[in-house]
matplotlib code that plots the C-alpha trace (Angstrom):
import matplotlib.pyplot as plt

x = [105.3, 102.9, 99.2, 97.7, 94.1, 95.0, 96.4, 93.2, 91.1, 93.0, 92.8, 89.0, 88.6, 90.7, 88.5, 85.4, 86.9, 88.0, 84.5, 83.1, 85.8, 85.0, 81.3, 81.8, 84.2, 81.8, 78.9, 78.1, 79.6, 76.3, 75.7, 72.1, 72.2, 69.2, 67.0, 65.8, 69.4, 70.6, 67.8, 68.3, 72.1, 71.6, 69.0, 71.1, 74.4, 72.6, 71.3, 74.8, 76.4, 73.5, 72.8, 69.8, 69.8, 69.5, 72.8, 74.7, 76.4, 76.5, 80.0, 81.7, 83.4, 81.2, 84.3, 84.3, 80.9, 82.4, 81.4, 83.8, 85.0, 82.5, 79.5, 81.0, 81.1, 77.6, 76.4, 77.9, 75.8, 72.7, 73.3, 73.7, 70.4, 68.5, 69.7, 70.5, 74.1, 77.4, 80.0, 83.5, 83.8, 85.8, 83.1, 82.5, 86.2, 86.6, 83.6, 83.7, 80.9, 77.2, 77.3, 80.0, 78.2, 74.9, 76.4, 78.1, 75.0, 72.8, 75.4, 75.6, 71.8, 71.6, 73.9]
y = [104.8, 101.9, 101.9, 101.0, 101.0, 98.2, 96.1, 96.7, 95.7, 92.5, 91.6, 92.2, 90.3, 87.4, 87.2, 87.1, 84.5, 82.3, 82.4, 81.1, 78.5, 77.3, 77.2, 75.4, 72.9, 72.1, 71.6, 68.3, 67.9, 68.8, 71.8, 73.1, 76.7, 79.0, 78.5, 82.1, 83.5, 81.0, 81.7, 85.4, 85.1, 82.7, 84.9, 88.0, 86.4, 84.8, 88.2, 89.7, 86.9, 86.4, 82.7, 81.0, 80.5, 76.8, 76.7, 78.0, 75.5, 76.8, 75.3, 76.9, 80.3, 83.0, 84.3, 81.1, 82.2, 85.6, 87.8, 90.7, 93.2, 95.9, 93.5, 92.0, 95.4, 96.1, 92.8, 93.6, 96.8, 94.8, 92.2, 95.0, 96.6, 93.3, 91.8, 94.9, 94.1, 96.0, 94.0, 94.6, 95.5, 92.3, 90.1, 88.3, 87.5, 86.5, 84.1, 83.2, 80.6, 81.0, 78.5, 80.4, 83.8, 82.3, 80.8, 84.0, 86.1, 83.8, 83.9, 87.7, 88.0, 85.7, 87.9]
z = [-126.3, -126.0, -126.6, -123.3, -124.6, -127.1, -124.2, -122.2, -125.1, -125.7, -122.0, -122.0, -125.2, -124.0, -120.8, -122.9, -125.3, -122.4, -121.0, -124.3, -124.5, -121.0, -121.8, -125.1, -123.4, -120.7, -123.1, -124.8, -128.3, -129.9, -127.6, -127.9, -129.0, -128.6, -131.7, -132.0, -131.7, -134.2, -136.7, -136.4, -137.0, -139.9, -141.6, -141.1, -142.4, -145.3, -146.4, -146.2, -148.3, -150.6, -149.9, -148.5, -144.7, -145.2, -147.0, -143.9, -141.5, -137.9, -137.5, -140.5, -140.2, -141.7, -143.5, -145.6, -146.9, -148.0, -145.1, -145.4, -142.7, -143.7, -143.4, -140.2, -138.5, -139.7, -138.4, -135.0, -134.9, -136.0, -133.2, -130.6, -131.6, -131.9, -128.6, -126.5, -126.2, -126.4, -128.4, -129.6, -133.3, -133.7, -132.4, -135.7, -136.1, -132.4, -132.6, -136.3, -136.5, -136.0, -133.1, -131.3, -131.8, -130.6, -127.5, -126.5, -127.3, -125.2, -122.4, -122.5, -122.4, -119.4, -117.4]

ax = plt.figure().add_subplot(projection="3d")
ax.plot(x, y, z, "-o")
ax.set_aspect("equal")
plt.show()
């Protein structure tokens, strides 16, 4: 017997991911991301991986800085509270860079 919920989750997640890909592909190469969202994400992630915010590159996967799954799920909860959003628990893995997260958060807040 299949797990229909998993299939629905993947479909919804794929739709959200395709919206981000579309937005990123239509943006200039150096897409401008909201400074306040980027700063918030950079500060939060830096605190989780014990580095300075200045040492994080917005285009490098946060996993490369050592963000583990426990902290990733906690970060999702922090983002939800800070920005009033409802995100999938896999958000950080689906949008692994600060830039991708910021673009999606900004897009979700605009809708």
